[in-house]
C-alpha positions in Angstrom: 7.2 -12.2 -34.4 5.7 -14.5 -37.0 4.9 -17.1 -34.4 3.3 -14.6 -32.1 1.2 -13.2 -34.9 0.1 -16.7 -35.9 -0.8 -17.4 -32.3 -2.8 -14.2 -32.1 -4.6 -15.1 -35.3 -5.5 -18.7 -34.5 -6.2 -18.2 -30.8 -8.0 -14.9 -30.2 -10.0 -16.6 -27.4 -6.8 -17.3 -25.4 -5.6 -13.7 -25.9 -9.0 -12.4 -24.7 -8.8 -14.6 -21.6 -5.3 -13.5 -20.9 -6.3 -9.8 -21.1 -9.2 -10.4 -18.7 -7.1 -12.3 -16.2 -4.4 -9.6 -16.4 -6.9 -6.7 -15.9 -8.9 -8.4 -13.0 -5.7 -9.7 -11.4 -4.0 -6.3 -11.2 -7.1 -4.4 -10.2 -7.7 -6.9 -7.4 -4.1 -6.8 -6.4 -3.9 -3.0 -6.0 -7.2 -2.6 -4.3 -6.5 -5.3 -1.8 -3.0 -4.0 -1.3 -4.3 -0.4 -0.6 -7.0 -1.5 1.8 -4.6 -4.0 3.5 -2.0 -1.2 3.9 -4.6 1.1 5.5 -5.8 -1.6 7.8 -2.2 -2.5 8.8 -1.4 1.1 9.6 -4.5 1.5 11.7 -3.7 -1.6 13.7 -0.1 -0.4 14.2 -1.3 2.9 15.5 -3.7 1.2 17.9 -1.0 -1.1 19.2 1.5 1.7 19.6 -1.1 3.8 21.3 -1.8 1.1 23.8 1.8 0.7 24.6 3.0 4.3 24.8 0.1 6.7 25.4 -0.8 7.8 29.0 -3.8 9.7 30.3 -3.5 12.1 33.2 -5.6 11.2 36.2 -6.6 14.2 38.4 -5.5 14.3 42.0 -7.4 12.1 44.5 -9.5 14.4 46.8 -7.7 14.8 50.1 -4.5 13.2 48.9 -3.1 15.7 46.4 -1.1 13.2 44.5 -1.1 13.3 40.7 -0.9 9.8 39.0 -0.7 8.6 35.5 -2.7 5.6 34.1 -2.7 4.0 30.8 -5.6 5.1 28.7 -6.3 1.7 27.3 -9.6 0.0 26.6 -9.9 -3.5 28.3 -10.9 -6.2 25.8 -9.9 -4.3 22.7 -6.8 -6.5 22.4 -9.1 -9.4 21.2 -10.2 -7.2 18.3 -6.6 -6.4 17.5 -5.7 -10.1 17.5 -8.4 -11.0 15.0 -7.5 -8.0 12.9 -3.9 -9.2 12.7 -5.0 -12.7 11.7 -7.3 -11.2 9.0 -4.3 -9.2 7.7 -2.3 -12.3 7.4 -5.1 -14.0 5.4 -5.3 -10.8 3.2 -1.5 -11.1 2.4 -2.2 -14.6 1.1 -5.1 -13.3 -1.0 -2.8 -10.5 -2.4 -0.3 -13.2 -3.4 -3.0 -15.2 -5.2 -4.1 -12.0 -7.1 -0.5 -11.5 -8.2 -0.2 -15.1 -9.2 -3.3 -14.7 -11.4 -1.4 -12.0 -13.3 1.5 -14.4 -13.8 -1.0 -16.9 -15.3 -2.2 -14.2 -17.7 1.4 -13.5 -18.7 2.0 -17.2 -19.4 -1.1 -17.3 -21.6 0.3 -14.5 -23.8 3.4 -16.5 -24.5 3.5 -17.8 -28.0 4.7 -21.2 -26.7 1.5 -23.2 -25.9 3.4 -25.6 -23.6 3.9 -22.7 -21.1 0.2 -21.9 -21.0 -1.5 -22.8 -17.7 -4.3 -25.3 -17.8 -7.9 -24.2 -17.2 -8.0 -26.5 -14.2 -5.1 -24.6 -12.6 -6.8 -21.2 -13.1 -10.1 -22.6 -11.7 -8.2 -24.0 -8.7 -6.5 -20.7 -8.0 -9.8 -18.9 -8.1 -11.3 -21.5 -5.7 -8.5 -21.1 -3.3 -8.8 -17.3 -3.5 -12.5 -17.5 -2.6 -11.8 -19.8 0.4 -9.0 -17.5 1.6 -11.4 -14.5 1.2 -14.2 -16.1 3.2 -11.8 -17.1 6.0 -10.3 -13.6 6.0 -13.7 -12.0 6.1 -14.7 -14.2 9.0 -11.6 -13.2 10.9 -12.2 -9.5 10.3 -15.9 -9.9 11.2 -14.9 -11.5 14.5 -12.4 -8.7 15.2 -14.9 -6.0 14.2 -17.7 -7.5 16.3 -15.5 -7.9 19.3 -14.2 -4.3 19.1 -17.6 -2.8 18.5 -19.1 -4.8 21.3 -16.4 -3.6 23.8 -16.8 0.0 22.7 -20.6 -0.2 22.8 -20.7 -1.7 26.3 -18.2 0.9 27.4 -20.2 3.8 26.1 -23.4 2.5 27.6 -21.8 2.0 31.0 -20.1 5.4 31.0 -22.1 8.0 33.0 -21.9 11.7 32.3 -18.7 13.3 33.4 -16.8 10.0 33.9 -14.0 11.1 31.6 -13.0 13.7 34.2 -12.6 11.2 37.1 -11.5 8.1 35.2 -9.6 8.8 32.0 -8.9 5.1 31.5 -12.6 4.7 30.5 -12.5 7.2 27.7 -13.3 5.8 24.2 -10.1 6.7 22.4 -9.7 7.5 18.7 -7.0 4.8 18.6 -9.6 2.2 19.6 -11.8 3.4 16.7 -8.9 2.7 14.4 -9.2 -1.0 15.2 -12.8 -1.1 14.1 -12.0 0.8 11.0 -9.1 -1.6 10.2 -11.5 -4.5 10.4 -13.9 -2.8 8.1 -11.2 -2.1 5.6 -10.2 -5.8 5.8 -13.7 -7.0 5.2 -13.9 -4.7 2.1 -10.6 -6.0 0.8 -11.6 -9.6 1.1 -15.0 -8.9 -0.4 -13.3 -7.4 -3.5 -11.2 -10.5 -3.8 -14.2 -12.8 -3.5 -16.2 -10.9 -6.1 -13.3 -10.9 -8.5 -12.7 -14.6 -8.2 -16.4 -15.6 -8.5 -16.8 -13.3 -11.4 -13.9 -14.8 -13.3 -15.0 -18.3 -12.3 -18.4 -17.7 -13.7 -17.1 -16.0 -16.9 -14.6 -18.9 -17.6 -17.4 -21.4 -17.4 -19.7 -19.5 -19.6 -16.9 -18.8 -22.1 -15.9 -22.5 -22.3 
């Protein structure tokens, strides 16, 4: 207890840095985790909808046969692929945010030999920024591909086409893919802002 009190007295700057790293790290962790979970659930719903949902096709005139066709959107699988890649990058960013909280915990240790070096913290922030940019790019590619497919489908869809060709309906599950990409972009954006803010603050505080 005396050692810890002495460290807190002689190194208030280290304690302040540890508190900031801990606060930003946990806020970044939980925000990215929440948005990542929402994006993952939407992608899972979209994939399960493509695999298991069926749309009823009305009988062909003069034939009288009722058939069933998958109500899928051609080309939306490209958006799903980029969304999955973006989620994997987001998982790495979440790990980096958690590691930042471990750095803060080590800084609060009274033993100075356990404290992480400033270069290690800076390197972690740089890696987090790079991971965030890569993840944002993946989600942007996914969102652009999905919105492009849905836009072309809506423009080419004449009035009443849903009655005769259910496979050309823009489904709610397809909108989930676009929403998942937007959530991923927001999650990576939060991580980038947090890392750049800490990076700038550490340089100004040094």
